[in-house]
Every structure is written in C-alpha cells, then in structure tokens.
DSSP file (Angstrom, degrees, kcal/mol; ACC not computed):
  #  RESIDUE AA STRUCTURE BP1 BP2  ACC     N-H-->O    O-->H-N    N-H-->O    O-->H-N    TCO  KAPPA ALPHA  PHI   PSI    X-CA   Y-CA   Z-CA
    1    1 A X     >        0   0    0      0, 0.0     4,-1.7     0, 0.0     3,-0.1   0.000 360.0 360.0 360.0  32.0  -19.5   -1.7   -7.7
    2    2 A X  H  >  +     0   0    0      1,-0.2     4,-2.4     2,-0.2     5,-0.2   0.868 360.0  59.3 -59.6 -37.2  -23.2   -1.5   -8.5
    3    3 A X  H  > S+     0   0    0      1,-0.2     4,-2.5     2,-0.2    -1,-0.2   0.912 104.2  49.9 -59.8 -42.9  -22.4   -2.9  -12.0
    4    4 A X  H  > S+     0   0    0      1,-0.2     4,-2.4     2,-0.2    -1,-0.2   0.870 108.7  52.6 -65.8 -35.7  -20.9   -6.0  -10.4
    5    5 A X  H  X S+     0   0    0     -4,-1.7     4,-2.8     2,-0.2    -1,-0.2   0.916 110.1  48.4 -63.8 -42.5  -24.0   -6.5   -8.2
    6    6 A X  H  X S+     0   0    0     -4,-2.4     4,-2.3     2,-0.2    -2,-0.2   0.915 110.5  51.4 -63.6 -42.6  -26.2   -6.2  -11.4
    7    7 A X  H  <>S+     0   0    0     -4,-2.5     5,-2.3     1,-0.2     4,-0.5   0.928 113.7  44.2 -58.8 -45.4  -24.0   -8.8  -13.2
    8    8 A X  H ><5S+     0   0    0     -4,-2.4     3,-0.7     3,-0.2    -2,-0.2   0.913 112.5  51.8 -66.4 -43.1  -24.2  -11.2  -10.3
    9    9 A X  H 3<5S+     0   0    0     -4,-2.8    -1,-0.2     1,-0.2    -2,-0.2   0.887 118.8  35.8 -62.0 -40.4  -28.0  -10.7   -9.8
   10   10 A X  T 3<5S-     0   0    0     -4,-2.3    -1,-0.2    -5,-0.2    -2,-0.2   0.350 106.2-125.0 -97.2   5.5  -28.7  -11.3  -13.5
   11   11 A X  T < 5 -     0   0    0     -3,-0.7     2,-0.3    -4,-0.5    -3,-0.2   0.927  37.3-167.5  50.5  53.0  -26.0  -14.0  -13.9
   12   12 A X      < -     0   0    0     -5,-2.3    -1,-0.2    -6,-0.1     5,-0.1  -0.536  17.8-121.2 -74.8 132.3  -24.4  -12.2  -16.8
   13   13 A X    >>  -     0   0    0     -2,-0.3     3,-1.1     1,-0.1     4,-0.9  -0.317  22.5-111.2 -71.2 158.0  -21.8  -14.2  -18.7
   14   14 A X  H >> S+     0   0    0      1,-0.3     4,-0.6     2,-0.2     3,-0.5   0.844 115.8  58.3 -59.2 -36.1  -18.3  -13.0  -18.9
   15   15 A X  H 34 S+     0   0    0      1,-0.2     4,-0.5     2,-0.1    -1,-0.3   0.766 108.9  45.0 -67.2 -24.8  -18.6  -12.3  -22.7
   16   16 A X  H <> S+     0   0    0     -3,-1.1     4,-2.2     1,-0.1     5,-0.2   0.593  91.9  81.9 -95.4 -12.0  -21.5   -9.9  -22.1
   17   17 A X  H <X S+     0   0    0     -4,-0.9     4,-2.6    -3,-0.5     5,-0.2   0.926  91.8  46.0 -63.3 -47.6  -20.1   -7.9  -19.2
   18   18 A X  H  X S+     0   0    0     -4,-0.6     4,-2.6    31,-0.5     5,-0.2   0.952 114.8  45.8 -64.6 -50.2  -18.0   -5.5  -21.2
   19   19 A X  H  > S+     0   0    0     -4,-0.5     4,-0.9     1,-0.2    -1,-0.2   0.906 116.0  47.2 -60.3 -39.0  -20.6   -4.6  -23.9
   20   20 A X  H  X S+     0   0    0     -4,-2.2     4,-0.6     1,-0.2     3,-0.4   0.918 113.3  47.6 -67.4 -42.1  -23.3   -4.2  -21.2
   21   21 A X  H >< S+     0   0    0     -4,-2.6     3,-1.0    -5,-0.2     4,-0.3   0.906 110.2  51.7 -65.8 -41.1  -21.1   -2.0  -19.0
   22   22 A X  H >< S+     0   0    0     -4,-2.6     3,-1.0     1,-0.2    -1,-0.2   0.695  94.5  73.0 -73.0 -16.7  -20.0    0.2  -21.9
   23   23 A X  H 3< S+     0   0    0     -4,-0.9    -1,-0.2    -3,-0.4    -2,-0.2   0.837  96.4  50.6 -61.7 -31.8  -23.6    0.8  -22.9
   24   24 A X  T << S+     0   0    0     -3,-1.0    -1,-0.2    -4,-0.6    -2,-0.2   0.521  82.7 117.9 -87.5  -4.4  -24.1    3.0  -19.9
   25   25 A X    <   +     0   0    0     -3,-1.0     2,-0.3    -4,-0.3    -3,-0.0  -0.379  40.0 173.7 -64.8 138.7  -21.0    5.2  -20.6
   26   26 A X    >>  -     0   0    0     -2,-0.1     3,-1.1     0, 0.0     4,-0.7  -0.960  41.4 -13.4-141.1 158.9  -21.8    8.8  -21.2
   27   27 A X  H 3> S+     0   0    0     -2,-0.3     4,-2.1     1,-0.3     3,-0.2  -0.203 127.1   3.2  57.8-129.5  -19.9   12.1  -21.7
   28   28 A X  H 3> S+     0   0    0      1,-0.2     4,-2.7     2,-0.2    -1,-0.3   0.864 132.8  53.9 -61.4 -40.0  -16.2   12.0  -20.8
   29   29 A X  H <> S+     0   0    0     -3,-1.1     4,-2.4     1,-0.2    -1,-0.2   0.901 108.7  49.7 -64.3 -39.8  -16.2    8.3  -19.9
   30   30 A X  H  X S+     0   0    0     -4,-0.7     4,-2.6     2,-0.2     5,-0.2   0.905 110.8  50.3 -64.3 -41.4  -17.7    7.4  -23.4
   31   31 A X  H  X S+     0   0    0     -4,-2.1     4,-2.4     2,-0.2    -2,-0.2   0.933 111.7  47.9 -61.2 -46.0  -15.0    9.6  -25.1
   32   32 A X  H  X S+     0   0    0     -4,-2.7     4,-2.3     1,-0.2    -2,-0.2   0.899 111.7  50.8 -61.7 -41.4  -12.3    7.8  -23.1
   33   33 A X  H  X S+     0   0    0     -4,-2.4     4,-2.5     2,-0.2    -2,-0.2   0.931 111.6  45.8 -64.1 -46.7  -13.7    4.4  -23.9
   34   34 A X  H  X S+     0   0    0     -4,-2.6     4,-2.3     1,-0.2    -1,-0.2   0.889 114.1  48.8 -66.4 -37.5  -13.9    5.1  -27.7
   35   35 A X  H  X S+     0   0    0     -4,-2.4     4,-2.6    -5,-0.2    -1,-0.2   0.875 110.4  51.9 -69.1 -34.9  -10.4    6.6  -27.7
   36   36 A X  H  X S+     0   0    0     -4,-2.3     4,-2.2     2,-0.2    -2,-0.2   0.924 110.8  47.4 -64.3 -44.3   -9.1    3.5  -25.8
   37   37 A X  H  X S+     0   0    0     -4,-2.5     4,-2.1     2,-0.2    -2,-0.2   0.920 112.3  50.3 -61.0 -43.5  -10.7    1.2  -28.3
   38   38 A X  H  X S+     0   0    0     -4,-2.3     4,-2.5     1,-0.2    -2,-0.2   0.921 109.9  50.1 -61.9 -45.6   -9.2    3.3  -31.2
   39   39 A X  H  X S+     0   0    0     -4,-2.6     4,-1.9     1,-0.2    -1,-0.2   0.906 109.7  51.1 -59.3 -43.0   -5.7    3.1  -29.6
   40   40 A X  H  <>S+     0   0    0     -4,-2.2     5,-3.0     1,-0.2    -1,-0.2   0.893 110.8  48.2 -64.4 -39.6   -6.0   -0.6  -29.2
   41   41 A X  H ><5S+     0   0    0     -4,-2.1     3,-1.4     3,-0.2    -2,-0.2   0.917 110.0  52.2 -66.1 -42.5   -7.0   -1.0  -32.9
   42   42 A X  H 3<5S+     0   0    0     -4,-2.5    -2,-0.2     1,-0.3    -1,-0.2   0.853 113.5  43.9 -62.0 -34.9   -4.1    1.2  -34.0
   43   43 A X  T 3<5S-     0   0    0     -4,-1.9    -1,-0.3    -5,-0.2    -2,-0.2   0.288 113.8-118.2 -92.8   9.5   -1.6   -0.8  -32.0
   44   44 A X  T < 5 +     0   0    0     -3,-1.4     2,-0.2     1,-0.2    -3,-0.2   0.801  61.8 153.1  56.3  31.9   -3.1   -4.1  -33.2
   45   45 A X      < -     0   0    0     -5,-3.0    -1,-0.2    -6,-0.2     2,-0.1  -0.587  52.4-100.2 -84.2 152.8   -4.0   -5.1  -29.6
   46   46 A X        -     0   0    0     -2,-0.2    -1,-0.1     1,-0.1     3,-0.1  -0.437  45.3-100.6 -69.2 147.7   -6.9   -7.3  -29.0
   47   47 A X        -     0   0    0      1,-0.1     2,-0.5    -2,-0.1    -1,-0.1  -0.298  44.0 -92.9 -65.0 154.7  -10.1   -5.6  -28.0
   48   48 A X        +     0   0    0      1,-0.2    -1,-0.1    -3,-0.1     3,-0.0  -0.576  53.9 163.4 -70.7 121.9  -11.0   -5.6  -24.3
   49   49 A X        +     0   0    0     -2,-0.5   -31,-0.5    -3,-0.1     2,-0.4   0.597  48.4  68.3-115.3 -18.2  -13.3   -8.6  -23.8
   50   50 A X  S  > S-     0   0    0      1,-0.1     4,-2.1   -33,-0.1     3,-0.2  -0.842  73.1-130.5-116.5 146.1  -13.2   -9.2  -20.0
   51   51 A X  H  > S+     0   0    0     -2,-0.4     4,-2.8   -37,-0.2     5,-0.2   0.888 107.8  52.3 -57.5 -45.9  -14.7   -7.1  -17.2
   52   52 A X  H  > S+     0   0    0      1,-0.2     4,-2.4     2,-0.2    -1,-0.2   0.872 109.1  51.2 -62.7 -36.3  -11.5   -7.2  -15.1
   53   53 A X  H  > S+     0   0    0     -3,-0.2     4,-2.5     2,-0.2    -1,-0.2   0.898 110.5  49.0 -66.4 -39.6   -9.5   -5.9  -18.1
   54   54 A X  H  X S+     0   0    0     -4,-2.1     4,-2.6     2,-0.2     5,-0.2   0.936 111.5  48.8 -63.9 -46.7  -12.0   -3.1  -18.6
   55   55 A X  H  X S+     0   0    0     -4,-2.8     4,-2.4     1,-0.2    -2,-0.2   0.925 112.6  48.4 -58.5 -45.0  -11.8   -2.1  -14.9
   56   56 A X  H  X S+     0   0    0     -4,-2.4     4,-2.7     2,-0.2    -1,-0.2   0.915 111.5  49.4 -63.0 -43.2   -8.0   -2.2  -15.0
   57   57 A X  H  X S+     0   0    0     -4,-2.5     4,-1.7     1,-0.2    -1,-0.2   0.913 112.8  47.1 -63.2 -42.8   -7.9    0.0  -18.2
   58   58 A X  H  X S+     0   0    0     -4,-2.6     4,-2.2     2,-0.2     5,-0.3   0.884 112.2  50.4 -67.1 -38.0  -10.3    2.5  -16.7
   59   59 A X  H  X S+     0   0    0     -4,-2.4     4,-2.9    -5,-0.2    -2,-0.2   0.932 109.4  50.5 -64.5 -45.0   -8.4    2.6  -13.5
   60   60 A X  H  < S+     0   0    0     -4,-2.7    -1,-0.2     1,-0.2    -2,-0.2   0.873 116.0  43.5 -60.1 -35.5   -5.0    3.2  -15.2
   61   61 A X  H  < S+     0   0    0     -4,-1.7    -1,-0.2    -5,-0.2    -2,-0.2   0.837 127.3  25.3 -80.0 -33.0   -6.6    6.0  -17.2
   62   62 A X  H  < S+     0   0    0     -4,-2.2     2,-0.6    -5,-0.1    -3,-0.2   0.647 107.1  70.1-111.4 -18.3   -8.5    7.8  -14.5
   63   63 A X  S  < S-     0   0    0     -4,-2.9    -1,-0.1    -5,-0.3     0, 0.0  -0.905  81.5-124.4-107.6 122.2   -6.8    7.0  -11.2
   64   64 A X    >   -     0   0    0     -2,-0.6     3,-1.7     1,-0.1     4,-0.3  -0.204  19.8-116.7 -63.7 154.1   -3.4    8.6  -10.6
   65   65 A X  T 3  S+     0   0    0      1,-0.3     3,-0.4     2,-0.1     4,-0.4   0.776 113.7  56.2 -62.8 -27.1   -0.4    6.4   -9.8
   66   66 A X  T 3> S+     0   0    0      1,-0.2     4,-2.7     2,-0.1    -1,-0.3   0.499  79.5  95.1 -83.8  -3.1    0.1    8.0   -6.4
   67   67 A X  H <> S+     0   0    0     -3,-1.7     4,-2.4     1,-0.2    -1,-0.2   0.898  83.5  48.9 -57.5 -45.4   -3.5    7.2   -5.3
   68   68 A X  H  > S+     0   0    0     -3,-0.4     4,-2.3    -4,-0.3    -1,-0.2   0.921 113.0  46.9 -61.8 -45.4   -2.6    4.0   -3.5
   69   69 A X  H  > S+     0   0    0     -4,-0.4     4,-2.5     1,-0.2    -1,-0.2   0.903 111.2  52.6 -62.3 -41.2    0.2    5.6   -1.6
   70   70 A X  H  X S+     0   0    0     -4,-2.7     4,-2.4     1,-0.2    -2,-0.2   0.904 109.4  48.9 -62.7 -41.6   -2.0    8.5   -0.7
   71   71 A X  H  X S+     0   0    0     -4,-2.4     4,-2.7     2,-0.2    -1,-0.2   0.919 110.4  50.8 -63.4 -43.2   -4.6    6.2    0.7
   72   72 A X  H  X S+     0   0    0     -4,-2.3     4,-2.6     1,-0.2    -2,-0.2   0.911 110.9  49.2 -61.7 -41.6   -2.0    4.3    2.7
   73   73 A X  H  X S+     0   0    0     -4,-2.5     4,-2.1     2,-0.2    -1,-0.2   0.918 111.0  49.3 -63.4 -43.0   -0.8    7.6    4.1
   74   74 A X  H  X S+     0   0    0     -4,-2.4     4,-0.8     1,-0.2    -2,-0.2   0.910 112.0  49.3 -61.6 -41.3   -4.3    8.7    5.0
   75   75 A X  H >< S+     0   0    0     -4,-2.7     3,-0.6     1,-0.2    -2,-0.2   0.915 111.0  49.0 -64.6 -43.0   -4.9    5.3    6.7
   76   76 A X  H 3< S+     0   0    0     -4,-2.6    -1,-0.2     1,-0.2    -2,-0.2   0.847 116.8  42.0 -65.4 -33.7   -1.6    5.6    8.7
   77   77 A X  H 3< S+     0   0    0     -4,-2.1    -1,-0.2    -5,-0.2    -2,-0.2   0.495  83.7 128.0 -91.6  -3.9   -2.5    9.1    9.8
   78   78 A X    <<  +     0   0    0     -4,-0.8     2,-0.3    -3,-0.6     3,-0.1  -0.322  33.0 175.9 -61.0 127.0   -6.1    8.5   10.5
   79   79 A X        -     0   0    0      1,-0.1    37,-0.2    -2,-0.1     3,-0.1  -0.946  36.9-128.9-129.7 151.1   -7.1    9.6   14.0
   80   80 A X    >   +     0   0    0     35,-3.3     3,-2.8    -2,-0.3    36,-0.1   0.932  53.3 146.1 -65.3 -46.6  -10.5    9.6   15.7
   81   81 A X  T 3  S-     0   0    0     34,-0.3    -1,-0.2     1,-0.3    36,-0.1  -0.192  80.4  -9.1  43.5-116.3  -10.3   13.3   16.8
   82   82 A X  T 3  S+     0   0    0     -3,-0.1    -1,-0.3     2,-0.0     2,-0.2   0.347 112.2 104.5 -94.1   8.4  -13.8   14.8   16.7
   83   83 A X  S <  S-     0   0    0     -3,-2.8     2,-0.1    -4,-0.1    -3,-0.0  -0.501  75.9-112.6 -81.1 155.5  -15.4   11.8   14.9
   84   84 A X     >  -     0   0    0     -2,-0.2     4,-2.5     1,-0.1     5,-0.2  -0.398  34.4-105.6 -73.6 166.3  -17.6    9.3   16.7
   85   85 A X  H  > S+     0   0    0      1,-0.2     4,-2.7     2,-0.2     5,-0.2   0.901 123.2  51.6 -61.4 -39.6  -16.2    5.8   17.1
   86   86 A X  H  > S+     0   0    0      2,-0.2     4,-2.5     1,-0.2    -1,-0.2   0.916 110.3  47.3 -64.6 -43.7  -18.6    4.6   14.4
   87   87 A X  H  > S+     0   0    0      2,-0.2     4,-2.4     1,-0.2    -1,-0.2   0.905 113.0  49.8 -63.2 -40.7  -17.6    7.4   12.0
   88   88 A X  H  X S+     0   0    0     -4,-2.5     4,-2.3     2,-0.2    -2,-0.2   0.925 111.2  48.6 -63.1 -45.5  -13.9    6.6   12.7
   89   89 A X  H  X S+     0   0    0     -4,-2.7     4,-2.6     1,-0.2    -2,-0.2   0.920 112.0  48.9 -60.7 -44.9  -14.5    2.9   12.1
   90   90 A X  H  X S+     0   0    0     -4,-2.5     4,-2.4     1,-0.2    -1,-0.2   0.900 110.7  50.1 -63.5 -40.9  -16.3    3.6    8.8
   91   91 A X  H  X S+     0   0    0     -4,-2.4     4,-2.3     2,-0.2    -1,-0.2   0.912 111.5  48.7 -63.9 -41.9  -13.6    5.9    7.6
   92   92 A X  H  X S+     0   0    0     -4,-2.3     4,-2.5     1,-0.2    -2,-0.2   0.928 111.9  48.5 -63.9 -45.1  -10.9    3.3    8.4
   93   93 A X  H  X S+     0   0    0     -4,-2.6     4,-2.7     1,-0.2    -2,-0.2   0.889 110.3  52.7 -61.9 -39.3  -12.9    0.6    6.6
   94   94 A X  H  X S+     0   0    0     -4,-2.4     4,-2.7     2,-0.2     5,-0.2   0.936 110.6  46.1 -62.5 -47.5  -13.4    2.8    3.6
   95   95 A X  H  X S+     0   0    0     -4,-2.3     4,-2.1     1,-0.2    -2,-0.2   0.917 114.3  48.6 -61.5 -43.1   -9.6    3.6    3.3
   96   96 A X  H  <>S+     0   0    0     -4,-2.5     5,-3.0     2,-0.2     4,-0.3   0.906 112.9  47.5 -64.9 -41.1   -8.8   -0.1    3.7
   97   97 A X  H ><5S+     0   0    0     -4,-2.7     3,-1.2     3,-0.2    -2,-0.2   0.938 113.4  47.0 -65.4 -46.6  -11.4   -1.2    1.1
   98   98 A X  H 3<5S+     0   0    0     -4,-2.7    -1,-0.2     1,-0.3    -2,-0.2   0.839 114.2  47.3 -65.4 -32.7  -10.2    1.5   -1.4
   99   99 A X  T 3<5S-     0   0    0     -4,-2.1    -1,-0.3    -5,-0.2    -2,-0.2   0.421 111.2-123.8 -87.2   1.7   -6.6    0.5   -0.9
  100  100 A X  T < 5 +     0   0    0     -3,-1.2     2,-0.6    -4,-0.3    -3,-0.2   0.901  51.8 164.3  56.4  45.1   -7.5   -3.2   -1.2
  101  101 A X      < +     0   0    0     -5,-3.0     2,-0.4    -6,-0.1    -1,-0.2  -0.833  18.1 175.7 -97.3 124.2   -6.0   -4.0    2.2
  102  102 A X        +     0   0    0     -2,-0.6     2,-0.2    -5,-0.0     3,-0.1  -0.817  17.7 167.9-127.2  90.6   -7.0   -7.3    3.7
  103  103 A X        -     0   0    0     -2,-0.4    -2,-0.0     1,-0.2     5,-0.0  -0.540  42.6 -83.5-100.5 165.4   -5.0   -7.6    6.9
  104  104 A X     >  -     0   0    0     -2,-0.2     4,-2.2     1,-0.1     5,-0.2  -0.273  43.2-112.2 -60.4 154.3   -5.3  -10.1    9.7
  105  105 A X  H  > S+     0   0    0      1,-0.2     4,-2.8     2,-0.2     5,-0.2   0.891 117.1  55.1 -58.5 -40.6   -7.9   -9.1   12.3
  106  106 A X  H  > S+     0   0    0      1,-0.2     4,-2.3     2,-0.2    -1,-0.2   0.894 108.5  48.1 -62.5 -39.8   -5.2   -8.5   14.9
  107  107 A X  H  > S+     0   0    0      2,-0.2     4,-2.4     1,-0.2    -1,-0.2   0.913 112.8  48.1 -65.8 -42.9   -3.4   -6.0   12.6
  108  108 A X  H  X S+     0   0    0     -4,-2.2     4,-2.6     2,-0.2    -2,-0.2   0.912 112.1  49.0 -64.8 -42.9   -6.7   -4.2   11.8
  109  109 A X  H  X S+     0   0    0     -4,-2.8     4,-2.9     2,-0.2     5,-0.2   0.914 111.2  50.3 -63.4 -42.5   -7.6   -4.0   15.5
  110  110 A X  H  X S+     0   0    0     -4,-2.3     4,-2.1    -5,-0.2    -2,-0.2   0.918 112.0  47.3 -62.1 -43.0   -4.2   -2.6   16.4
  111  111 A X  H  X S+     0   0    0     -4,-2.4     4,-0.9     2,-0.2    -1,-0.2   0.914 113.1  49.5 -63.6 -42.2   -4.4    0.0   13.7
  112  112 A X  H >X S+     0   0    0     -4,-2.6     3,-0.8     1,-0.2     4,-0.6   0.938 112.0  47.3 -61.7 -48.6   -8.0    0.9   14.8
  113  113 A X  H >< S+     0   0    0     -4,-2.9     3,-1.0     1,-0.2    -1,-0.2   0.864 104.7  60.2 -63.2 -37.1   -6.9    1.2   18.5
  114  114 A X  H 3< S+     0   0    0     -4,-2.1    -1,-0.2     1,-0.3    -2,-0.2   0.764 107.0  46.9 -65.8 -22.7   -3.9    3.3   17.7
  115  115 A X  H << S+     0   0    0     -4,-0.9   -35,-3.3    -3,-0.8   -34,-0.3   0.533  89.8 107.3 -95.2  -6.2   -6.1    6.0   16.1
  116  116 A X  S << S-     0   0    0     -3,-1.0    -3,-0.0    -4,-0.6   -31,-0.0  -0.283  86.8 -85.8 -69.1 156.8   -8.7    6.2   18.9
  117  117 A X     >  -     0   0    0      1,-0.1     4,-2.9   -36,-0.1     3,-0.2  -0.368  43.5-118.0 -55.5 138.7   -8.9    9.1   21.3
  118  118 A X  H  > S+     0   0    0      1,-0.2     4,-2.5     2,-0.2     5,-0.2   0.863 112.3  51.9 -55.1 -41.7   -6.4    8.4   24.1
  119  119 A X  H  > S+     0   0    0      2,-0.2     4,-1.7     1,-0.2    -1,-0.2   0.921 113.5  43.7 -63.0 -44.0   -9.1    8.3   26.8
  120  120 A X  H  > S+     0   0    0     -3,-0.2     4,-2.5     2,-0.2    -2,-0.2   0.908 111.7  54.1 -67.8 -41.3  -11.1    5.8   24.9
  121  121 A X  H  X S+     0   0    0     -4,-2.9     4,-2.6     1,-0.2    -2,-0.2   0.907 107.4  51.1 -59.6 -42.4   -8.0    3.7   24.0
  122  122 A X  H  X S+     0   0    0     -4,-2.5     4,-2.3    -5,-0.2    -1,-0.2   0.902 110.1  49.4 -61.4 -41.5   -7.1    3.5   27.7
  123  123 A X  H  X S+     0   0    0     -4,-1.7     4,-2.5     2,-0.2    -2,-0.2   0.906 111.1  49.3 -64.6 -41.3  -10.6    2.3   28.6
  124  124 A X  H  X S+     0   0    0     -4,-2.5     4,-2.7     2,-0.2    -2,-0.2   0.924 111.6  48.8 -64.0 -44.3  -10.5   -0.4   25.8
  125  125 A X  H  X S+     0   0    0     -4,-2.6     4,-2.2     2,-0.2    -2,-0.2   0.888 111.7  49.4 -63.9 -38.9   -7.1   -1.6   27.0
  126  126 A X  H  X S+     0   0    0     -4,-2.3     4,-2.6     2,-0.2    -1,-0.2   0.918 111.2  49.8 -64.1 -43.6   -8.4   -1.7   30.6
  127  127 A X  H  X S+     0   0    0     -4,-2.5     4,-2.7     2,-0.2    -2,-0.2   0.917 110.0  50.6 -61.5 -43.7  -11.4   -3.7   29.5
  128  128 A X  H  X S+     0   0    0     -4,-2.7     4,-2.5     2,-0.2    -1,-0.2   0.910 110.6  49.9 -60.0 -42.4   -9.1   -6.1   27.5
  129  129 A X  H  X S+     0   0    0     -4,-2.2     4,-2.5     2,-0.2    -2,-0.2   0.935 112.0  47.3 -60.9 -47.1   -7.0   -6.6   30.6
  130  130 A X  H  X S+     0   0    0     -4,-2.6     4,-2.5     1,-0.2    -2,-0.2   0.890 112.0  50.3 -63.3 -39.6  -10.1   -7.3   32.8
  131  131 A X  H  X S+     0   0    0     -4,-2.7     4,-2.6     2,-0.2    -1,-0.2   0.900 110.7  49.1 -65.6 -39.9  -11.5   -9.7   30.2
  132  132 A X  H  X S+     0   0    0     -4,-2.5     4,-2.5     2,-0.2    -2,-0.2   0.910 111.9  49.0 -64.9 -41.4   -8.1  -11.6   30.0
  133  133 A X  H  X S+     0   0    0     -4,-2.5     4,-2.5     2,-0.2    -2,-0.2   0.920 112.3  48.3 -62.0 -44.0   -8.0  -11.8   33.8
  134  134 A X  H  X S+     0   0    0     -4,-2.5     4,-2.7     2,-0.2    -2,-0.2   0.913 111.8  49.2 -63.9 -42.9  -11.6  -13.1   33.9
  135  135 A X  H  X S+     0   0    0     -4,-2.6     4,-2.2     2,-0.2    -1,-0.2   0.898 111.2  50.2 -63.2 -40.5  -10.9  -15.7   31.2
  136  136 A X  H  X S+     0   0    0     -4,-2.5     4,-2.1     2,-0.2    -2,-0.2   0.912 111.6  47.9 -63.5 -43.2   -7.8  -16.8   33.1
  137  137 A X  H  X S+     0   0    0     -4,-2.5     4,-2.4     2,-0.2    -2,-0.2   0.919 111.8  49.6 -63.8 -44.6   -9.8  -17.2   36.3
  138  138 A X  H  X S+     0   0    0     -4,-2.7     4,-2.4     1,-0.2    -1,-0.2   0.884 109.8  51.7 -62.5 -38.4  -12.6  -19.1   34.5
  139  139 A X  H  X S+     0   0    0     -4,-2.2     4,-2.2     2,-0.2    -1,-0.2   0.901 109.6  49.3 -64.7 -41.3  -10.0  -21.4   33.0
  140  140 A X  H  X S+     0   0    0     -4,-2.1     4,-2.4     2,-0.2    -2,-0.2   0.911 111.2  49.5 -63.6 -43.5   -8.5  -22.1   36.4
  141  141 A X  H  X S+     0   0    0     -4,-2.4     4,-2.6     1,-0.2    -2,-0.2   0.909 110.1  51.7 -61.5 -42.6  -11.9  -22.8   37.8
  142  142 A X  H  X S+     0   0    0     -4,-2.4     4,-2.1     2,-0.2    -2,-0.2   0.916 111.0  46.8 -61.8 -44.5  -12.6  -25.2   34.9
  143  143 A X  H  X S+     0   0    0     -4,-2.2     4,-2.3     2,-0.2    -1,-0.2   0.918 112.8  49.5 -63.7 -43.7   -9.4  -27.1   35.5
  144  144 A X  H  X S+     0   0    0     -4,-2.4     4,-2.3     1,-0.2    -2,-0.2   0.908 110.1  51.0 -62.2 -42.9  -10.0  -27.3   39.2
  145  145 A X  H  X S+     0   0    0     -4,-2.6     4,-2.2     1,-0.2    -1,-0.2   0.905 109.4  50.5 -62.5 -42.7  -13.6  -28.6   38.7
  146  146 A X  H  X S+     0   0    0     -4,-2.1     4,-2.3     1,-0.2    -1,-0.2   0.926 110.1  49.9 -61.2 -45.2  -12.3  -31.3   36.3
  147  147 A X  H  X S+     0   0    0     -4,-2.3     4,-2.5     1,-0.2    -1,-0.2   0.910 110.1  50.5 -61.2 -42.0   -9.7  -32.5   38.8
  148  148 A X  H  X S+     0   0    0     -4,-2.3     4,-2.7     1,-0.2    -1,-0.2   0.912 109.4  50.6 -62.9 -42.1  -12.3  -32.7   41.6
  149  149 A X  H  X S+     0   0    0     -4,-2.2     4,-2.1     2,-0.2    -1,-0.2   0.911 111.0  49.0 -61.9 -42.0  -14.6  -34.7   39.4
  150  150 A X  H  X S+     0   0    0     -4,-2.3     4,-1.8     2,-0.2    -2,-0.2   0.921 112.3  48.1 -63.8 -43.6  -11.8  -37.1   38.5
  151  151 A X  H  X S+     0   0    0     -4,-2.5     4,-1.9     1,-0.2    -2,-0.2   0.895 110.5  51.7 -64.0 -40.9  -10.9  -37.5   42.2
  152  152 A X  H  X S+     0   0    0     -4,-2.7     4,-1.9     1,-0.2    -1,-0.2   0.892 108.3  51.5 -63.5 -39.8  -14.5  -38.1   43.2
  153  153 A X  H  X S+     0   0    0     -4,-2.1     4,-1.6     1,-0.2    -1,-0.2   0.893 109.0  50.9 -64.1 -39.5  -14.9  -40.8   40.6
  154  154 A X  H  < S+     0   0    0     -4,-1.8    -1,-0.2     1,-0.2    -2,-0.2   0.883 110.1  49.3 -65.6 -38.7  -11.7  -42.6   41.9
  155  155 A X  H  < S+     0   0    0     -4,-1.9    -1,-0.2     1,-0.2    -2,-0.2   0.850 108.5  53.4 -69.9 -34.3  -13.1  -42.5   45.5
  156  156 A X  H  <        0   0    0     -4,-1.9    -1,-0.2     1,-0.2    -2,-0.2   0.886 360.0 360.0 -69.1 -38.0  -16.5  -43.9   44.5
  157  157 A X     <        0   0    0     -4,-1.6    -1,-0.2    -5,-0.1    -2,-0.2   0.446 360.0 360.0 -91.9 360.0  -14.9  -46.9   42.8
C-alpha cells in the first residue's frame, strides 16, 4: 500500500489518484488496465474515477475468488511448529491483514494461543492463572484497606 502512503503524504485529491496510480503501470498490468478501460467503453460504463474502484477492479481481475477462503484456511491451520514466537505472530498478523480480519482482541489472542507450541501454551496459561490470582489478591487487599480506613475515621470522630 505504498501508493496509499504517497497519496496521504502528498495530500492527493480523489480525482487525481487514479490517473497518478495508472501512470506507474507497466507491462502486464498496463495491458490489463488498457483492456479494462476498453471494455468499460464498449459496455458504455463510466470510466473508473476513484481509487477504491480501481483497487477493486484490479483485485477482481488478478486475485482468484478462492483467495479469501484459502487465507482463512491457512490462518485456521497456522501452528508455531519450528517458527519463533515472533515469526509466528508476524505470520498470523499477515494472514489476518490480507484476509481483512479485524476481530476482538480476545478472539485474536485465543487464535494465537491455540497455534502455539504446547509447552509454551501451558506456560502462558499458567502465567495467566498466576496473574489472575495476584490480581484477585490485590483487589482483596485494596477492599480490606478501604474498610479499615473507614473504620478508623469513625473511631476518631
């Protein structure tokens, strides 16, 4: 999405995005673009004027219909195996970004944990348990401290 970064950086207006983007087309992409324009003229369709329409047209032409399903399957089957945790996280983020998945944090964390190596997953779950226990203990201490302060104030007055 380097093109979009350039558009944002230079504050390119919507009317100029398509002509500027198509200037850089070369080879096969240029051929596809000119044939797409020709088809639209033959069918009396309006020319593509907006960036999102251009992106959609190029995706329809170059990305197979099964691509989204394939990404979802890869994401569902993703396992850490011999990857580092960082490599595994990056691969998961890449699949989610390409599949345009924006899930709740809890869902993403659950998916991430399910693909981790079993030994690491057990350690993470133990750590979560210990953190919850610690939070529960701290909460109890906080409540007890508040009650004591209230009782002390009553005795003073």
